N, C-alpha and C positions, 0 to 999 in steps of 0.2 A: 264459788261463793266467798264472799268477803267476811272477815271476822274482825270484830273490834275488841281491843283490850284497853280499858281505862285504868291508868295507874296513877300513883301519887306524883311521879316525876315526868312521865311521858305517856301520851295517848297514842296507841298504835292501831293501824288498820292493815289487815293482811288481805292482799288481793293476789290470787294465784299463790306462788311461793315467795312473794316479796312483801315486805312490810313498808309502811309509810308512817311517818310521824304526823299526827294530826294536831292542829292548834286552831284557836278561834281568834279572829281579828275583829275586835269590837268596833273599829272604825268603819270597816266595810260590811260588818255583820255577816261575814262568810266564814265557813270552815275552810281551812287550808291543809292540804296534804302534800307531803314531799317524800318520795321513795328514798329509802336508804340502801346503801350497798351497790349503787349503780355508778358507772364511770362518768355520769353527767347528770344534769338536773332534769327531773321529771316531776313537776308539781302540778297541782290541780285545786280548784276552788268550787264550792257549792254552798247553798244556803242551808242544807240539811244533810243528814247522814246518808239517806238513800241516794240522793243526788250525788253526794261525794263519792260513794262507791262506784256509781256509773261513770262519773268523770275520771276517777282514778283508773278504771279499766281502760277507758279511751286513751288517757295520757300514756299509760304503760304500753298499750298496743302501738301507739305512734312512735314512742321511744324505741321499742324493740324493732319496729319496721325500719327506722332510720339506721339502727345498728346493722341490721341485715344488709341493707342497701349499700352501706359503706364498709362492710366486712370488719366491723368493730365488735369486740366482745362487750356485752352490756354490763357485766359486773366489774366492780372496782378491783384493781390489782393489789390494793393494800390490805 
């Protein structure tokens, strides 16, 4: 289950054990999420929060699958 945290400085969406920063792009009228703490980019877009959660789960699954296929640790080393 995803969890949303709205803060003064950063909006976070938690999917599984990972968090994503959420922002709104007024030009595209889409919400944008980007996972933090990964060794590469895993971003996702949707018009509403429910869709953003679903897109985030798909994006994360694809990212983790690519890591497995290439024997790469998904977390950043920093």
